[in-house]
C-alpha positions as CSV (number, residue, x, y, z in Angstrom):
1,M,-5.0,9.5,-83.0
2,L,-7.5,13.2,-82.4
3,I,-4.2,15.4,-81.7
4,I,-5.5,18.7,-80.3
5,G,-2.8,21.8,-81.1
6,E,-2.2,23.3,-78.0
7,L,0.1,26.0,-78.6
8,I,-2.9,29.0,-79.2
9,N,-3.0,29.2,-75.3
10,C,-3.0,32.9,-73.7
11,T,-1.9,31.6,-69.7
12,R,1.5,31.4,-71.9
13,K,3.1,34.8,-71.6
14,K,4.1,35.3,-75.1
15,V,0.6,34.4,-76.6
16,G,-1.3,36.5,-73.5
17,E,0.9,39.4,-74.8
18,A,-0.5,38.9,-78.7
19,A,-3.8,38.3,-77.7
20,Q,-3.4,42.2,-75.8
21,K,-2.2,43.5,-78.9
22,R,-5.5,41.6,-81.1
23,D,-2.2,40.3,-83.0
24,A,-4.1,38.5,-85.8
25,G,-1.1,37.7,-87.9
26,F,0.2,36.1,-84.9
27,F,-2.2,33.7,-83.9
28,K,-3.1,32.9,-88.4
29,E,0.7,31.5,-88.3
30,I,0.2,29.3,-85.0
31,A,-2.5,28.0,-86.6
32,L,-1.5,27.3,-90.1
33,K,2.0,26.0,-88.4
34,Q,0.2,23.4,-86.3
35,A,-2.7,22.5,-89.1
36,N,0.4,21.8,-91.3
37,A,2.2,19.7,-88.8
38,G,-0.6,17.2,-88.9
39,A,-3.3,18.7,-86.0
40,S,-6.2,17.4,-87.0
41,M,-8.4,19.8,-84.0
42,L,-7.1,23.4,-82.4
43,D,-7.2,23.8,-78.7
44,V,-8.4,27.5,-78.6
45,N,-7.9,29.0,-75.0
46,G,-8.6,32.7,-74.6
47,G,-8.2,32.8,-70.8
48,L,-7.0,36.4,-70.2
49,A,-7.9,37.9,-67.0
50,G,-10.9,39.6,-67.4
51,Q,-10.8,39.6,-71.1
52,E,-12.3,36.1,-72.1
53,V,-15.4,37.1,-73.0
54,E,-14.0,38.9,-75.6
55,V,-10.9,37.6,-77.0
56,L,-12.3,33.6,-77.1
57,P,-14.7,34.7,-79.6
58,W,-12.1,37.0,-81.9
59,L,-9.4,34.0,-81.5
60,V,-12.3,31.8,-83.1
61,N,-12.9,34.2,-86.0
62,I,-9.0,34.6,-86.7
63,V,-8.1,31.0,-86.4
64,Q,-10.9,29.8,-88.8
65,E,-9.4,32.6,-91.3
66,A,-6.2,30.8,-91.6
67,V,-7.1,27.0,-91.0
68,A,-10.1,24.6,-91.8
69,V,-9.7,22.4,-88.4
70,P,-12.2,21.8,-85.8
71,L,-11.8,24.0,-82.6
72,C,-11.4,22.6,-78.8
73,L,-12.7,25.6,-76.7
74,D,-10.6,25.4,-73.6
75,S,-13.1,27.4,-71.3
76,A,-15.1,27.3,-68.5
77,D,-16.4,30.7,-69.2
78,P,-20.6,30.4,-70.0
79,A,-20.7,33.8,-71.2
80,A,-17.2,33.1,-73.4
81,L,-18.5,30.2,-74.9
82,R,-21.8,31.4,-75.5
83,R,-20.5,34.1,-77.5
84,A,-17.5,31.7,-79.7
85,L,-19.8,28.3,-80.0
86,P,-22.4,29.9,-82.5
87,L,-18.9,31.4,-84.7
88,C,-17.6,27.7,-85.1
89,K,-17.5,26.9,-88.5
90,Q,-17.8,23.2,-87.8
91,R,-18.8,21.0,-84.8
92,A,-16.6,22.2,-81.8
93,M,-15.5,20.0,-78.6
94,I,-15.2,22.3,-75.2
95,N,-12.2,21.7,-72.7
96,S,-13.5,20.3,-69.9
97,I,-16.3,19.8,-67.9
98,T,-15.2,18.1,-64.6
99,D,-17.0,16.4,-61.9
100,E,-17.8,19.5,-59.3
101,V,-21.7,20.5,-59.2
102,A,-21.4,24.5,-59.9
103,R,-19.3,23.7,-62.7
104,Q,-21.5,21.2,-64.1
105,Q,-24.5,23.4,-63.5
106,A,-23.2,26.3,-65.4
107,L,-22.7,24.5,-68.3
108,L,-24.6,21.8,-69.0
109,P,-27.5,24.3,-70.4
110,L,-25.0,25.4,-72.8
111,L,-23.5,22.3,-73.7
112,K,-26.8,20.7,-74.3
113,E,-28.4,23.6,-76.8
114,F,-25.1,23.6,-79.1
115,R,-23.6,19.6,-78.6
116,P,-20.3,19.9,-78.4
117,K,-17.9,16.7,-78.4
118,L,-16.8,17.0,-74.7
119,I,-13.7,16.6,-72.7
120,A,-14.5,15.5,-69.4
121,L,-11.8,16.3,-66.6
122,C,-11.1,13.7,-63.6
123,L,-11.2,16.9,-61.2
124,G,-13.7,16.8,-58.5
125,E,-14.9,19.0,-55.4
126,A,-11.6,17.8,-53.6
127,G,-9.5,18.7,-56.1
128,P,-7.0,16.8,-58.3
129,P,-7.4,12.4,-58.1
130,S,-4.7,11.3,-55.9
131,S,-4.8,7.6,-56.8
132,V,-5.8,5.4,-59.6
133,A,-9.2,4.5,-58.2
134,D,-10.1,8.5,-57.5
135,R,-9.2,8.7,-61.3
136,V,-11.5,5.6,-62.5
137,S,-14.3,6.4,-59.8
138,T,-14.0,10.3,-61.0
139,A,-14.2,8.9,-64.4
140,S,-17.6,6.9,-64.2
141,R,-19.3,9.8,-62.8
142,L,-18.6,12.1,-65.5
143,V,-19.4,9.6,-67.8
144,D,-22.8,8.4,-66.3
145,R,-24.0,11.9,-65.7
146,L,-23.4,13.1,-69.3
147,T,-24.5,9.8,-70.7
148,A,-27.9,10.3,-68.5
149,E,-27.9,13.9,-69.9
150,G,-28.0,13.1,-73.2
151,F,-25.0,12.8,-74.4
152,A,-23.6,9.5,-76.7
153,L,-20.4,7.7,-75.3
154,D,-18.6,8.6,-78.6
155,D,-19.0,12.3,-78.0
156,I,-17.4,12.1,-74.4
157,Y,-13.3,12.3,-74.3
158,V,-12.4,11.0,-70.5
159,D,-9.1,13.2,-69.4
160,P,-7.7,11.1,-66.4
161,C,-5.9,14.3,-65.1
162,V,-2.3,14.6,-65.8
163,L,-0.1,15.9,-62.9
164,P,3.3,17.4,-62.8
165,I,5.6,14.3,-61.7
166,S,7.8,16.8,-60.1
167,T,4.9,17.0,-57.4
168,G,4.6,13.2,-56.7
169,P,6.1,10.2,-58.0
170,E,3.0,8.3,-58.6
171,H,1.7,10.8,-60.7
172,G,2.6,9.2,-63.9
173,K,2.1,5.1,-63.2
174,S,-1.1,6.1,-62.0
175,L,-2.3,8.3,-65.0
176,V,-1.1,5.3,-67.3
177,E,-3.2,2.3,-65.4
178,A,-6.3,4.4,-64.8
179,T,-6.4,5.0,-68.7
180,G,-6.9,1.6,-69.2
181,L,-9.0,0.8,-66.5
182,I,-11.4,3.4,-67.8
183,K,-11.3,2.2,-72.1
184,V,-12.4,-1.5,-70.7
185,R,-14.9,0.4,-68.2
186,Y,-16.4,2.4,-70.8
187,P,-15.2,0.2,-74.2
188,G,-17.2,3.2,-76.4
189,V,-15.8,6.1,-74.3
190,H,-12.4,7.7,-75.6
191,V,-9.6,9.1,-73.8
192,S,-7.7,11.9,-73.8
193,A,-4.8,13.8,-72.3
194,G,-3.3,16.8,-71.8
195,V,0.3,15.6,-72.0
196,S,2.7,18.4,-71.7
197,N,1.2,19.0,-68.1
198,V,3.5,15.8,-67.0
199,S,6.6,17.8,-67.2
200,F,6.1,20.9,-65.5
201,G,8.9,21.9,-63.9
202,L,12.0,19.6,-65.2
203,P,14.3,19.6,-67.6
204,M,14.1,18.4,-71.5
205,R,10.3,18.1,-71.3
206,K,9.7,17.2,-74.8
207,L,11.1,14.2,-73.7
208,L,9.2,13.1,-71.3
209,N,6.0,13.8,-72.8
210,Q,7.0,12.3,-76.0
211,V,7.4,9.0,-73.4
212,L,4.6,9.4,-71.9
213,L,2.0,9.9,-75.2
214,L,3.6,6.4,-75.7
215,L,2.9,5.1,-72.5
216,L,-0.8,6.3,-72.5
217,M,-1.3,4.9,-76.1
218,A,-0.8,1.7,-75.3
219,Q,-3.4,2.0,-72.9
220,G,-5.9,2.4,-75.5
221,L,-5.3,6.9,-75.5
222,D,-7.0,7.8,-78.7
223,A,-6.8,11.6,-78.5
224,A,-4.5,14.1,-77.0
225,I,-3.4,17.9,-76.5
226,V,0.0,18.4,-77.6
227,D,2.6,20.2,-79.8
228,P,2.0,18.9,-83.1
229,C,5.0,21.1,-84.6
230,D,7.9,18.5,-82.1
231,P,8.5,16.2,-85.0
232,Q,10.1,13.4,-82.9
233,L,6.6,13.5,-81.2
234,M,4.5,13.2,-84.7
235,M,7.1,10.4,-85.6
236,N,6.8,8.5,-82.2
237,I,2.6,8.6,-82.7
238,R,2.5,7.8,-86.5
239,A,5.2,4.6,-85.4
240,A,3.0,3.7,-82.7
241,E,-0.2,3.4,-84.2
242,A,1.3,1.5,-86.8
243,L,3.0,-0.9,-83.9
244,L,-1.0,-0.6,-81.9
245,G,-2.2,-1.9,-85.2
246,R,-4.1,1.3,-85.2
247,D,-2.8,1.8,-89.1
248,E,-4.3,-1.1,-91.1
249,F,-1.3,-2.1,-93.7
250,C,0.2,0.2,-92.1
251,A,-0.8,3.1,-94.9
252,N,-0.1,6.4,-92.8
253,Y,3.4,5.4,-91.4
254,I,4.0,4.8,-95.4
255,Q,2.7,7.6,-96.3
256,A,4.1,9.9,-93.9
257,F,7.8,8.1,-95.0
258,R,7.0,8.7,-98.6
259,E,6.5,12.7,-97.5
260,G,9.5,13.2,-96.0
261,K,7.9,13.3,-92.4
262,L,10.0,10.6,-90.1
263,G,13.1,11.9,-90.3
264,Q,16.1,11.0,-92.0
């Protein structure tokens, strides 16, 4: 499982305030905590209104001073990405390209130049998907377009679009079903999800996030933007990988136990 740490996100109030102050220590601490907790990549969102072109490259430099894991640049701003991508010391990921013509036209030249890994979000001109069929058809258009542009399936991470279940009782079920269908249609492609979106507006958000992640893993999910500092979530991932045959001879599970990462 590719675990992408979600906590460096300037759309969150506390994080945005720290970015406004250019508080390097704040971001280095968050980066270290996530990497030490098991994140294999860190999402970096510099989305301060009117400041992303300056904030995103600043964050890239600060985070790389603290950790040696690759970065997922969470931006649709070509100008911000143009400044940030050359600063990445390891191959980056971009979150995300959508099935919107204007966004694709703006981003594709830059993506073809730098060749990052890509999150392909199932979001089209009409807005978020409303059904399983919407998700699968949008995923197909995105994968077909990206492969036609020369991107390898192994570099594409389809995000079926996680929507809050508080806004529609069908959102969770259709997301899970679509994940399995996308993996069947494109065996070489990856499927990723911004898991915590599912619990927006509800109590005990961590519980919903943890359970959704397990349901998606059972359908083939192999990357997720999550909070790696949630110990129960990380324990669940290690157990699920062992149970789903993704951890040969349970080696990683046993190592995590020996390191005290599976609780008591």
